C-alpha positions as CSV (number, residue, x, y, z in Angstrom):
1,R,47.7,-2.2,12.0
2,I,47.4,-1.0,7.8
3,G,49.1,2.2,7.3
4,I,47.4,3.1,4.7
5,P,43.6,4.4,4.3
6,F,41.1,1.3,3.6
7,G,37.9,0.6,2.5
8,I,35.3,-2.5,2.2
9,H,33.1,-3.6,-0.9
10,A,30.6,-6.1,0.4
11,H,28.1,-8.5,-1.1
12,N,25.1,-10.3,0.6
13,D,26.0,-14.0,-0.4
14,S,25.9,-14.9,3.0
15,G,23.3,-12.3,4.2
16,V,26.2,-10.7,6.6
17,G,27.1,-7.7,4.0
18,V,25.6,-4.9,6.2
19,A,27.1,-6.5,9.0
20,N,30.5,-6.6,7.9
21,S,30.7,-3.0,6.1
22,L,29.8,-2.3,9.7
23,L,32.0,-3.8,11.5
24,A,35.1,-3.1,9.1
25,V,34.1,1.1,9.8
26,E,34.4,0.1,13.3
27,L,38.2,-1.5,13.0
28,G,39.1,1.8,11.0
29,A,37.7,1.7,7.2
30,V,37.4,5.2,5.8
31,Q,35.3,4.0,2.6
32,V,32.2,1.7,2.4
33,Q,31.5,1.1,-1.0
34,G,27.5,-0.3,-1.0
35,T,24.0,0.3,-3.2
36,F,20.6,1.6,-2.6
37,N,18.0,-1.2,-2.1
38,G,20.9,-3.6,-2.3
39,Y,21.1,-3.8,-6.1
40,G,23.3,-5.7,-6.8
41,E,24.7,-9.5,-8.6
42,R,23.5,-12.6,-6.9
43,C,22.5,-11.9,-3.6
44,G,23.4,-8.3,-4.2
45,N,25.5,-6.2,-2.0
46,A,25.5,-4.3,1.3
47,N,22.6,-2.1,1.5
48,L,23.4,1.6,2.1
49,C,19.7,1.6,3.1
50,S,20.5,0.3,6.1
51,V,24.0,1.1,6.2
52,L,23.9,4.7,6.5
53,P,21.1,4.9,9.4
54,N,23.0,2.4,11.5
55,L,26.1,4.6,10.9
56,E,24.3,7.4,11.3
57,L,22.0,6.9,14.3
58,K,23.3,4.1,16.0
59,M,26.9,4.3,15.9
60,G,28.1,8.3,15.8
61,Y,29.5,8.5,12.7
62,Q,28.7,11.4,10.7
63,T,27.6,10.4,6.7
64,V,25.1,12.9,5.1
65,G,23.5,14.4,7.9
66,R,20.2,13.9,9.7
67,G,18.7,16.5,7.2
68,K,19.2,13.8,4.2
69,L,18.8,11.1,6.3
70,A,15.3,11.8,6.5
71,E,15.1,11.8,2.8
72,L,16.0,8.4,2.8
73,M,12.6,6.6,2.2
74,D,11.2,8.5,-0.8
75,F,15.2,7.9,-2.1
76,S,14.7,4.2,-1.6
77,R,11.1,4.2,-3.1
78,F,12.5,6.3,-5.9
79,L,15.2,4.1,-7.4
80,S,12.8,1.3,-7.1
81,E,10.4,3.3,-9.6
82,I,13.2,3.5,-11.7
83,A,14.3,0.1,-12.2
84,N,11.0,-0.9,-12.2
85,V,10.7,-3.1,-9.2
86,H,8.6,-3.6,-6.4
87,H,9.5,-1.6,-3.5
88,D,10.4,-4.1,-0.3
89,H,8.1,-3.5,1.9
90,R,10.0,-5.5,4.9
91,Q,13.5,-3.4,4.3
92,P,14.8,-2.3,7.5
93,F,14.5,1.4,8.3
94,I,12.7,2.4,5.4
95,G,10.3,-0.9,4.4
96,E,6.6,0.1,4.5
97,S,6.2,-2.7,7.6
98,A,9.4,-1.6,9.1
99,F,7.4,0.4,11.8
100,A,3.7,-1.3,11.3
101,H,2.0,-2.5,14.8
102,K,-0.8,-4.4,14.9
103,G,-3.2,-6.1,18.0
104,G,-5.1,-3.6,20.7
105,A,-2.6,-4.2,23.5
106,H,0.6,-3.6,21.1
107,V,-0.8,-0.6,19.7
108,D,-1.7,1.0,22.9
109,G,1.6,0.2,24.2
110,V,3.1,2.0,20.9
111,M,1.0,5.0,21.7
112,K,2.3,5.3,25.1
113,V,5.5,4.5,24.7
114,A,6.7,4.2,21.6
115,H,10.6,3.5,22.0
116,S,9.7,0.8,23.4
117,F,8.7,-1.3,20.5
118,E,10.3,1.2,18.2
119,H,14.5,1.1,17.7
120,I,13.8,4.4,16.2
121,E,11.5,7.4,15.1
122,P,9.9,6.7,11.8
123,E,10.7,10.2,10.8
124,L,14.6,10.2,11.4
125,V,14.3,7.9,7.5
126,G,11.1,9.8,6.3
127,N,8.9,6.5,7.2
128,E,6.0,6.1,9.0
129,R,4.2,5.0,11.9
130,R,1.6,2.3,10.9
131,F,-1.2,0.6,12.2
132,L,-2.4,-2.4,10.8
133,V,-6.8,-3.3,11.2
134,S,-7.3,-6.8,11.4
135,D,-9.9,-9.2,13.4
136,Q,-7.2,-8.8,16.0
137,S,-7.4,-5.3,16.2
138,G,-8.7,-2.8,19.2
139,G,-10.3,0.3,19.8
140,A,-6.9,2.1,20.0
141,T,-6.1,0.5,16.4
142,I,-9.4,2.2,15.0
143,V,-9.0,5.4,16.8
144,N,-5.6,5.5,15.4
145,K,-6.8,4.6,11.8
146,L,-9.8,6.8,11.9
147,R,-7.8,9.5,13.0
148,R,-5.7,10.0,9.8
149,F,-8.9,11.3,7.9
150,L,-11.2,12.1,11.2
151,P,-9.2,13.8,13.3
152,D,-11.2,14.7,16.3
153,V,-12.7,10.9,16.8
154,E,-12.1,9.7,20.2
155,K,-11.9,6.1,21.5
156,K,-15.4,6.5,23.3
157,D,-17.0,7.6,20.1
158,P,-19.8,5.4,19.1
159,L,-18.5,5.0,15.3
160,V,-15.0,3.1,16.9
161,S,-17.0,0.4,18.2
162,Q,-19.4,0.2,14.4
163,V,-15.9,0.5,12.3
164,L,-14.3,-2.3,14.5
165,E,-17.6,-4.6,14.3
166,R,-17.9,-4.1,10.5
167,V,-13.9,-4.9,10.1
168,K,-14.4,-8.5,12.3
169,Y,-17.3,-9.5,10.0
170,L,-15.4,-8.6,6.8
171,E,-12.6,-10.0,7.9
172,H,-14.2,-13.2,8.7
173,E,-15.5,-12.6,4.9
174,G,-12.1,-12.5,3.8
175,Y,-11.4,-9.4,3.5
176,Q,-7.6,-7.7,4.8
177,F,-6.8,-4.1,5.2
178,E,-3.5,-3.5,6.1
179,A,-2.5,-3.1,2.3
180,A,-6.1,-1.4,1.9
181,E,-5.8,1.8,2.9
182,G,-8.7,3.3,0.5
183,S,-11.1,0.5,0.9
184,F,-10.8,1.3,4.9
185,E,-11.4,4.6,4.6
186,L,-14.3,4.2,2.3
187,M,-16.0,1.2,4.4
188,A,-15.3,3.9,7.5
189,R,-17.5,6.7,5.7
190,R,-20.0,4.7,4.6
191,V,-20.2,3.1,8.9
192,Q,-20.2,6.4,9.4
193,G,-23.0,8.0,6.9
194,T,-20.5,10.4,5.4
195,Y,-20.0,9.3,2.0
196,E,-22.2,7.8,-0.8
197,D,-21.4,6.3,-3.9
198,L,-21.5,8.5,-7.0
199,F,-21.9,5.6,-9.3
200,T,-23.5,1.7,-8.7
201,L,-23.1,-1.0,-10.6
202,I,-26.2,-2.4,-12.3
203,N,-24.3,-5.4,-14.1
204,F,-21.3,-6.2,-16.1
205,R,-20.3,-9.1,-18.4
206,T,-16.5,-10.1,-20.1
207,I,-15.9,-12.5,-22.9
208,N,-12.2,-13.8,-22.9
209,R,-11.5,-14.6,-27.3
210,K,-7.9,-16.5,-27.9
211,T,-7.7,-16.1,-31.8
212,G,-4.2,-17.9,-31.9
213,V,-1.3,-19.8,-30.5
214,T,-1.1,-17.0,-27.8
215,A,-3.0,-14.1,-28.8
216,E,-5.4,-13.7,-26.3
217,D,-7.9,-10.6,-25.6
218,A,-10.9,-10.0,-23.7
219,E,-14.0,-7.5,-24.1
220,A,-16.3,-6.2,-21.0
221,I,-19.8,-4.9,-21.1
222,V,-20.4,-2.6,-17.7
223,K,-24.0,-0.8,-17.4
224,V,-23.8,1.8,-14.6
225,D,-26.1,4.2,-12.6
226,V,-24.8,8.0,-12.1
227,G,-26.9,9.9,-10.5
228,G,-29.9,8.3,-12.2
229,E,-28.5,8.2,-15.3
230,E,-27.6,4.8,-16.8
231,Y,-24.4,4.4,-18.9
232,H,-23.7,1.6,-20.9
233,T,-20.1,0.9,-22.0
234,V,-17.9,-1.6,-24.1
235,A,-14.0,-1.8,-24.2
236,S,-11.4,-4.3,-25.0
237,G,-8.3,-5.0,-22.7
238,D,-5.5,-7.8,-22.2
239,G,-7.5,-9.9,-20.5
240,P,-10.8,-9.8,-19.1
241,V,-9.9,-7.8,-15.7
242,N,-8.1,-5.1,-18.1
243,A,-11.0,-5.0,-20.2
244,L,-13.7,-4.4,-16.9
245,D,-11.1,-1.5,-16.1
246,Q,-11.1,0.0,-19.4
247,A,-14.9,-0.2,-19.5
248,L,-15.5,1.0,-16.4
249,R,-13.5,4.5,-16.9
250,K,-14.8,4.7,-20.4
251,G,-18.6,5.0,-18.7
252,L,-17.3,7.3,-16.1
253,E,-14.8,9.6,-17.4
254,Q,-17.2,11.9,-19.3
255,K,-19.0,12.2,-15.9
256,F,-15.7,12.3,-13.5
257,P,-12.7,13.5,-15.9
258,S,-10.2,13.5,-12.9
259,L,-10.9,9.5,-12.9
260,I,-8.2,9.9,-16.3
261,Q,-5.3,10.6,-13.8
262,V,-5.9,7.3,-12.3
263,H,-4.1,4.1,-13.3
264,L,-3.4,0.6,-11.6
265,E,0.1,0.4,-10.2
266,D,-0.2,-3.3,-8.9
267,Y,-2.3,-6.4,-9.0
268,K,-2.7,-9.2,-6.8
269,V,-4.8,-12.2,-6.4
270,R,-4.6,-14.8,-3.7
271,V,-6.8,-17.8,-3.2
272,L,-8.0,-18.0,0.5
273,T,-10.2,-21.3,0.8
274,S,-7.6,-23.9,-1.6
275,G,-9.8,-27.0,-0.7
276,D,-12.5,-25.8,-2.2
277,G,-10.8,-26.0,-6.3
278,T,-12.1,-23.7,-8.6
279,A,-15.1,-22.7,-6.2
280,A,-12.3,-21.3,-4.0
281,K,-12.7,-17.7,-2.8
282,V,-10.1,-15.0,-3.7
283,R,-9.3,-12.1,-2.6
284,V,-7.7,-8.9,-5.2
285,L,-5.8,-6.4,-3.8
286,I,-5.2,-3.2,-6.1
287,E,-2.7,-0.7,-5.7
288,S,-3.6,2.6,-7.8
289,S,-2.3,6.6,-8.1
290,D,-3.4,9.6,-9.4
291,G,0.1,10.6,-10.0
292,R,0.2,12.1,-6.5
293,D,-1.1,10.1,-4.0
294,V,-0.8,5.4,-3.9
295,W,-3.7,4.0,-2.6
296,G,-4.7,0.2,-1.9
297,T,-8.3,-1.1,-2.3
298,V,-9.5,-5.0,-1.5
299,G,-12.3,-7.1,-3.2
300,V,-13.3,-10.4,-2.4
301,S,-15.4,-13.0,-3.8
302,E,-15.6,-16.9,-5.2
303,N,-15.4,-15.0,-8.6
304,V,-12.2,-13.4,-9.2
305,I,-13.9,-11.0,-12.0
306,E,-16.4,-10.1,-9.1
307,A,-13.3,-9.6,-6.3
308,S,-11.4,-7.5,-9.0
309,W,-14.6,-5.2,-9.9
310,I,-15.3,-4.7,-6.3
311,A,-11.0,-3.5,-5.5
312,L,-11.5,-1.5,-8.7
313,A,-15.1,0.2,-8.2
314,D,-13.1,1.0,-4.5
315,S,-10.0,2.9,-6.7
316,L,-12.3,4.9,-8.8
317,H,-14.8,5.8,-5.4
318,Y,-11.6,6.6,-3.3
319,K,-10.5,9.2,-6.5
320,L,-13.8,10.5,-6.4
321,L,-13.9,11.1,-2.5
322,K,-10.5,12.9,-2.5
323,D,-11.5,15.1,-5.1
324,A,-15.0,16.0,-3.0
325,L,-13.0,17.1,0.3
326,A,-10.2,19.1,-1.8
327,A,-12.6,20.6,-3.6
328,A,-15.0,21.3,-0.2
329,G,-11.7,22.2,1.9
330,E,-12.5,19.9,3.8
331,G,-9.8,18.1,5.7
332,Q,-7.7,15.1,3.7
333,T,-8.0,11.7,2.9
334,A,-5.6,8.9,5.1
335,T,-3.7,8.5,1.7
336,G,-3.0,12.7,1.4
């Protein structure tokens, strides 16, 4: 035995930084050095976002206390923002996928006996249970997704089967709603007949310009209909998608000033049918924020610009939906 207090400073070069830290505590260590989100040189340090809840919730040691532990996910996301890196959605305990469930029977089981699928209550670390919508989804999944913004919906409600059929059709076309809560809610409300788009596309055109070895910009021309009025705008941007985003906002912000608050957080493109070469279908996923809430929207097309338009338009439609519900005092959307 060692006659002096000792601690541990573990790195994750072989993937056991957290395990070594926990074992050290069991062997008498009184201090654990690590970093939140595991940030550090090479493969990172022992991740305190895993060390703390394991010690407190699984091993019976007092660390920061249950109250502080419930703020862990928010703190982890805050650090990701400060570091300007994407939050790891597969991170244990505080990743967005840590308590995500997919498949009808699986979701039904979670709702009946949650601890048979989940190792802790998500709220203990500030996380939440998520039900992913896909063509594997059953009525239980759809009901739980709908209840986030339609709390009174029941499994036998015709809306459930209508939304489920629509999801299956869209997923066959290449859509996925697992990270597109905004598009899912808009789709469900359109099926329900309780949301009508406040603007519709007439046409758009994008032009790329290369002015030097590296200098490249784009111009977008957008024509939209807003309540019977036609808005025709032109804007430039860093690439066609950015130009399209700028032109769309330019045409709408005069009518809907709150859209100024919306900014694009993330943009992802995935090729769905790689065997078709340049004619391949693509899926565009956009993450947007108004400074208060964050939501995802999705678009699919053989044309990446058109897929981007669909996702961009849904992003702004969702913001307008949030504003309309807040003004009417009629509940909330899935994201707040």
